C-alpha positions, 0 to 999 in steps of 0.5 A: 832192456829187463835187467838181468841182461844189463850190469848186475846180471854180469857182476853176478855172473863174474862172481859166480861157480861154474855150478850156479851159471846153469841155473835157467830163468823160471821168472823175471816178472815182465808181465803186469800180474803174478802169472798163474801158472808159474805161482800158487799165492798162499795165504797172507794177512789175516792176524794183526797185519796191517799192511799186506802186498804182493803185486808186480811193479815196474817188472818186480815182484814186490811183497812188504808186510807190517803187523803188530804185536799183542800188547796184553802179554810178554810172551811170544809174536805174532805172524805176518806173511806176504809169500808166493809158492812155485808151480813147479815144485819138484826143483832141486835149487833156486835162486834168486836175485832181491833187494830188501828195501825195509826191515824191521822189528822193535824190541820188546826189552820185557820179550827177550825170545826172538833175539831181544824182540820181533823180527823180519825175513826173508825165505827161501824155502821148501819141502824137499823129501820126506822121513820115511814116515810117509806123512806131511809132517815128516818132510824135510824142510830147508830155509834160507834166509835174511834176517832182522833181529829187534837187536840187530842194527838198523840197515843190515840183515844178516843170512843164513840158512837151517834145516827143519825135521821134527825141529829145527838143526843145521842153522849156518851164517852167511853173514850180514848184509845191506838194506838196499843192497842188490844180492843173489841168494841160492837154495841148492838140495845136493842130494847126492852129497847127502846136505843142502847149500846156501850161498849168498853172490855180493855183485857189489863187493865182487864176492860169493860166500857159500855154507854146508847143512849137511843130512842123516836123514834117509831121502829117498822117500818122496815128500807127502807136501813138495813145496819151493817158496818166496816169502816176506815174513814178519814175527812183532813181538808182544808186549805188555801194554804196548804195541810192537811192531814189524816189518818188512819190503823187499823186491825181488828181480829175477828168479832162476831153478834148475 
């Protein structure tokens, strides 16, 4: 029987606020292939990416990516991604049951950017509305991330959220979770209250944490390039004289929406 009818789902439901329990299943990845009626592919791999996976594996969506930084500079990082976008780009609430199987990044002491080196991140994100200029550059984006920086202790990822509109702002933190721990994360556009909400449910500990990301931008104009996506991203640090890597593997059980 598919796992969303099992003990994990029961534990998650026990910790959820009533509003969150109204989410509807979007995809449980029970078919042999990713459904083109539900998902559209994103550009992935390329650049310095050496391994890149996007597939259904045992009723889960598996995203994996590993890349290397440049070895001729101590400035910046490279980028690699494996992800999907929802065909339904109008949902205001997206949640996912997932397990980060591996998340790691090697530090470069000569390149202190990105927290002392590179990082790896799982993202739920989207472009939800436009600030009023009517161009895609003016779309307002919201993100929920499960991030591992090179300076973070091994076996942990930090869950948080942030907004983007002509620059990053509104950063919030939901705390650390363990690599290998099953969690549900949720990103909500609470338009009536002019804010986004990020939530973290940890069934093993029966805890729920949420943070608010308010904004003062006008939200009456539709996004020029609306999107709702799930990604596995890596940012390996550039490090002169040596190759530094960043890698990430995540399994998505269920994606739910409202």
